[in-house]
Structure formats: structure tokens, C-alpha cells
N, C-alpha and C positions, 0 to 999 in steps of 0.2 A: 075626311081625307083632304089634304091640300095637294093639288096637282098643278105643276107649272105648265101652262099650255104652250109655251115657247121659250126655249133656251138655246143659246149658242155654245153649249158645252162641248159638242163635237169639234167645233172650230177651235176653241181654246185647247182642247186635248191635242188636236193635230198640230197647231202652232208650237205648243210646248214639246211635243214629241220630236218634231222635225227640227225646229230652230234651236232648241235648248237641250235636246237629247234627254228629256225627262221621261220618266216612266211612272205608272200608277198615278196619273195626274188627277183623276177624279177624287181618289182617296186623299191625296195630299192637298188639293186646292179647293175642292167643292163640298166634300162630304160633311164637314163640320157645319157649314152654312145650311145645308139641307136638313141636317138633324136638329140644329137650333131652331129652325123655322117650322119644324114638323112637316116638312115637305116630303111626301111619300113617293113622288115620281114626277115625270115630266116628259114633254116632247123635246128631244134633243135633235136639232136639225142639222142636216148636211147643207151648208151654205157656202157658196163659192165667194170667199172674201177677197176684196181688192188687195193687192194688184193681181191676185191669182185668177181673176175673172177673164184675163186675156187668154188663158188656157184652161177652161173649165173641165175638160176631160181629164187632164193630168191631175188637177187639184182634187176632183171628186175621187179619183183612184187613191190618192194619198189619204183622204179622209176615211174612205172605206177601210183601208189598211190600218189606220190608227184606231178606228172603232173596234175592229177585230182584236187588235193587240190589247186595247184598254179593257174590253169586256173579258178577255181571258185573265188578265192580271187582277181584275176587280170582281171576279165571278162570285166572291163571297159577299159582296155588298150591292152589286148591280144585277137587276133582273131584266134581261131583254124581253120586251113584250111584243108578241106577234099575234096573240089571240087573247080573249078575255081570261081564259084559264091561267095564263101567265101572270095576270094581275093578282089573281087569288094566290098563286104560288109565291109570288114576290112579297105580298102583304103578310102572308103567314110566316115567312122566313125573316121578316123585318128588313127586307132589301129595298133599295130605291128602284121603282119600276120605270123602265126607260122605253119609250116609244120613239123609234127613229123616224124623223121626218125629213122631207125634202123642201127646203126653202128656195124654190125656183128649180127649173129643169133646163137651164141653159146648156148643161153638159150633154143633153141627149140630142140636141139639134132637132131634126125631124124624124129621128129614129125611135119611134114609139116603143119598139121592143126593148129598148134600154131601160124603160120603166121596170120591166120584169127583172132585170139585173139588180136594181136597187131593192126591189121587193124581196128577191131570193137571197142575194149575197149580203146585203146590209140590214135586212129585216125591216125596211121602210114600210110604214103603214099609214103615212100621212104625206100629202104632197100639195105644193103650190105650183102653178104653172110658171110663175115668174116671181122674181124678187122685184125690185123696182125698175128693172131694165125692160127693154123691148127685145124679145127673142123670137125664135122660129115658131113659138106656140101662141104668144099673146103679148100684150103691152101692160107694163106696170102702171100704177096710178099716176106718176108724173109724166108719162110718155104720151104718144099720139092718142088723143081722145077719140079719134074716129076709127081706130083699129080695135076690133074685138078679137075673138079667137080666130086663128088661122085654120085652114083645113087640118093641119097637123095638130093644132090645139084641140079641135073637136075630137079627133081620134084619141088624143092623150086623156081627155076627160072621160071618154068611154072606157079606156083601159084602166084608169084609176078606179072608176066605178066597178068595173067587172072584177077587179082584184079585191074589192071590198076595202079599199084604202079611204081614209078621211080626205075629202077634197077641201082644201083651205083656199078661200077666195080673198083673203085679206090684203094682198098686194096687187090685185088686178085693178085696172081702171074700170070705170062704170060700165062701159060697153062690154068689156070682157066678162064682168060679173053677170050681166044680164044674159049674155050668150051661154054661160054655164047654167044659169037657171032654166033657160029654154031647153 
């Protein structure tokens, strides 16, 4: 099985749905490449793309709405994955298995309960505290080297763990990485 551990598919879907009024974006723009590469699934992240990072709450709502619409239109080819059984179901049906991830959590600020919204409403099962920015939870790798996790960041890590989500540390700075490990 070939599985893409990180793809900005949901960002592309959202841009095309909003800016170009396109529909069924995955089927028209991505499916052929997945099939040709024998890629059976991936983590499609919710990423707050610039310049939308100025209002991450609004952008994340647009992305969640786009995910819902896209998954409905492409239900014959996309299998949303929220547990292992979903992988088996998707594989048996020849669908592309999609784990929704969070590439940064700037849109939650210090409101840790918002993680539950993305878990329940968007099916997110993967999360990073930060993209490359410094936010209310942590600092990304090019940011303040002396800042690790904030108090809210520690709470976020615990919530992500308690929900059973994959905790991705790839964009954290070194201090934040070691804080997560502790």
C-alpha cells in the first residue's frame, strides 16, 4: 500500500470550490494521479493558507464546509477514515482512504475545546500544533527558539492524545518537540 503522509488536497479543493466555483474537485483534478501512482490514501490536511492566515477561524470554517461538500460528491471514490475499520472498508471498495489532518491549530487560539469540533465535524484524526508560525500553543521551527509549548499547548497535546489522534511534531521548533516528548 502506498499512503501519502501529507497532502494539501483540502486546500486545493477549498480554493477551487470558492474561487472558481468548481465541484467534484478531487475526481477532476487528483484522482488520475492517485490511481496512476497506486496511491491508496493519504492525510489531507486542513491548512490555513496565506493570505487567509489573517482570519484562520473563517478560513477553517470554509475548509470544513468544502470537505463536507467534496466528500458527499465523491463518496463513490473517497473513504473518510476515522478508525482502522474505515481503512479496511475503503481498501475493499477500491476507494482512496482519506485521513483528515490539521496542519497547525492557529484557528483555535487557546480554546482547546475547538479540537473536538475538528475531530467530530471534520473527522480530523491527525494534528500539528503549529505550521511554521508562532501561535497560542507553540512556535514553529523558524520562530523563537526559546519558546516551547505554552500552557495551552500542553493542554492541546493532552487533548489530542486523549482523542487518540496522531500527534505530528514535524513543524515544531526543537524546544516544542522536546516539550511534547516530555
